[in-house]
C-alpha positions in Angstrom: 125.3 98.4 47.2 122.3 100.6 47.9 120.1 97.5 48.3 122.5 95.9 50.8 122.5 99.2 52.9 118.7 99.2 53.0 118.7 95.6 54.2 121.1 96.4 57.0 119.1 99.4 58.1 115.9 97.4 58.1 117.6 94.7 60.1 118.9 97.2 62.7 115.4 98.7 62.9 113.8 95.3 63.6 116.5 94.3 66.2 116.1 97.7 67.9 112.3 97.4 68.0 112.5 93.9 69.5 115.0 95.2 72.1 112.8 98.1 73.1 109.7 95.7 73.4 111.7 93.3 75.6 112.9 96.1 77.8 109.4 97.4 78.3 108.1 93.8 79.2 110.9 93.4 81.8 110.2 96.8 83.2 106.5 96.0 83.6 106.9 92.5 84.9 109.7 92.7 87.4 108.7 93.9 90.9 111.1 96.2 92.5 113.3 96.5 89.4 112.7 100.3 89.0 110.1 100.8 91.7 110.6 100.8 95.5 109.5 97.8 97.5 107.5 97.8 100.8 107.9 95.1 103.5 104.7 94.0 105.3 104.6 91.8 108.4 101.7 89.4 108.3 100.6 87.1 111.1 99.0 83.7 110.5 97.5 81.2 112.8 98.4 78.5 110.3 101.1 79.0 107.6 101.3 75.5 106.1 102.7 75.6 102.6 104.2 79.1 102.8 107.9 79.0 102.1 110.7 81.6 101.9 111.0 83.0 98.4 107.4 82.0 97.5 105.7 84.5 95.1 103.1 86.9 96.4 100.3 87.0 93.8 97.5 89.6 93.2 95.0 89.0 90.5 97.3 86.3 89.0 100.2 88.7 88.7 103.4 88.4 90.9 103.7 91.6 93.0 106.4 90.4 95.4 107.8 87.5 97.4 108.0 86.1 100.9 111.2 87.3 102.5 111.3 85.6 105.9 109.3 83.3 108.2 109.4 83.7 111.9 108.0 81.0 114.2 107.1 81.1 117.0 105.9 84.7 117.3 107.2 86.5 120.3 104.7 87.6 122.9 105.5 91.3 122.2 104.7 90.8 118.5 101.6 88.8 119.3 100.3 91.6 121.4 100.8 94.1 118.5 99.1 91.7 116.1 96.1 91.2 118.4 95.8 95.0 118.8 95.8 95.4 115.0 93.3 92.6 114.5 91.0 94.1 117.2 91.1 97.5 115.4 90.2 95.9 112.1 87.7 93.3 113.4 86.2 94.3 116.8 85.2 91.4 118.9 81.6 90.5 119.1 79.9 89.3 122.3 79.0 85.6 122.4 81.0 85.0 119.2 82.0 81.4 118.5 84.2 79.5 118.3 86.3 80.4 121.3 90.1 80.2 120.8 91.8 77.3 122.5 93.7 78.3 125.7 96.8 76.2 125.0 97.2 77.1 121.3 98.9 80.5 120.4 96.7 82.8 118.4 99.5 83.5 115.9 101.9 80.7 115.0 104.0 82.5 112.4 105.0 85.9 111.2 105.7 86.3 107.4 107.6 89.2 106.0 106.6 89.9 102.4 108.1 92.5 100.0 105.7 94.0 97.4 105.7 96.9 95.0 104.8 100.2 96.5 
């Protein structure tokens, strides 16, 4: 009787340990499960291959996913995107290539949600 009780306690300990390890792995691997998510708006001149629901990867680890795609970009949003791009990368005189006049600078806006 004592031997059977020890076997049951050992089995419960093993099952409990496996459950705790599985919970920790889910906690570490699931973006937004217990941490807040942040939404970023990213503007691309070419977004071929980007789809809604696609994973956002950083150093080979999933940190979020693509929420929505908006195309074409409205003129108001394009103006804000150009202001942000100019603040990050100031224009250089005599830089090439010159953008085409008939092609919009930003073709698509992508909203992505990532871990904070």
